[in-house]
C-alpha positions, 0 to 999 in steps of 0.5 A: 727502465729497462737499466733500473730493473737491470741494476736491482737484478745484478745486486741480488745476484751479487748477494746470492753469489756472496752467500754461497761462497763465504760460510760459517759452517763447520766441517769433520774430516773424513777419511784417514789424511787429508792435505792442508794446502796454500791454495785451492787445487793440487798444484799448491803446496802441502803446509800440513795434515789434517786426520780422520775426526778433526774439525775445521771451521769452513772460511769460504767455498772456492768452487764445487771441489775446494773450501778455505778452512781455518784449523788451530788459527792457521789458515788453508785449503783442502778438498771438500768431499773429504769433509763431512759439513755441519751447517749449524752455527757453532761458536768458538766455545762451543767448538772447542767443547764439541768432541769427535771420536778417533781412537786411533794410533799415533805419535808425537813430533815434539816434546809435548806437555801433557795436560789436565784439560784442553787449554795452555792454561791448564797444568802440565801432568808430564812432558810426553818425549818426541816420538812417543807412541800414544793413542789419539782418544778424541779430537776436542776441536780448537786444535786439542786432542784427548790422548792416551799415554801408557796408563794415563789419559790426558789432553795435548795440542794435535799440531804435534801429533801425527798418525801411525807408528813412530820412526825409529827415533834418531837418539837411538844411533848415539844411545847405541854409541854410548852403550858401547862406550859404557860397556868398555868399563865392564869390571871396574871396582865400584868406589864411593865417590868414584868419577872414574875412569879406574873406579865409580860410584853409580851416578860417577858411572853415568855422568862420566859416560854421558859426558863423553858425549856432550851431555852433562849430568848432575853429580848425584842420582837424585839429581839425575832423576830429575833431569831430562824427561819422564818415561814410563817403564814401558816406554824405556828406550836405550841410553835412558837413564834408570832411578831406583830407590828403597822407600818412599820417604828416601831420595833415589839412591840409584842409577843406571843406563838402559840397554835394551831387552830390560837390562841396565848397566851400572856400577853396582854397589860397594865390593862389586864392579861395573856389570849388567843387571836386569831392572825385572828381577830381584832387588832392582825390579822391587826397587825400580822407581822411574826413568829419565831421557836425556838424549 
């Protein structure tokens, strides 16, 4: 008789335990940076980091301190106290549609597609170069964020975004070398079709300089204006190619190499020489068109 009472009791306890351990809740990260670990404890390795406002689905409450969660199709473990728990059931679709305001400064950790909507199916507006500074406006759920880059707002995968200030770009060391090399040709005459090293036209100069560092550029200015990655004027870095054209109906007709502080080095025009000018005054300010990063 006692055995019959014990067996149902054990069964009920197992059901209660299962309900308490396994979850379908979601959590919102409530601390600036939350380590995402391979196991439930600080002794386990860090496999990633989550940021304030990001949403995770809680798979399992491991104990009073740790939870197993999934974020952006990856499973890991976080300290539960750094999550604000939402008990309501959310489907994947409603989770993706639910935005959480962040409004934090960050930077991209890879060349990142900037899209019109939070989906890989949507159109790419442009490619944000690695280490570009952005503002994270909102966590849209499902690993997507609404971000602002320059004057434009769009969407990108949060997997490739980190909070804080971007580190000094690695390519700047090479950019410094390229600029110093380019300055060795100051005063060399402009010649239409000139490929160097004794005379250059504008695109012949950029092509010649970069080719000495293993970077192959197209020969003409209009083609150089579509190589590499787009860079806004406000994000210019040393070594970027700056491009100019005189009207909307014409192709890019002049290029040079940005050297910082609003200046660029270029093979100027017929009758002139390789020289340094400002992109922010006169002719070059009026006809500035775009910039490309090839490093």
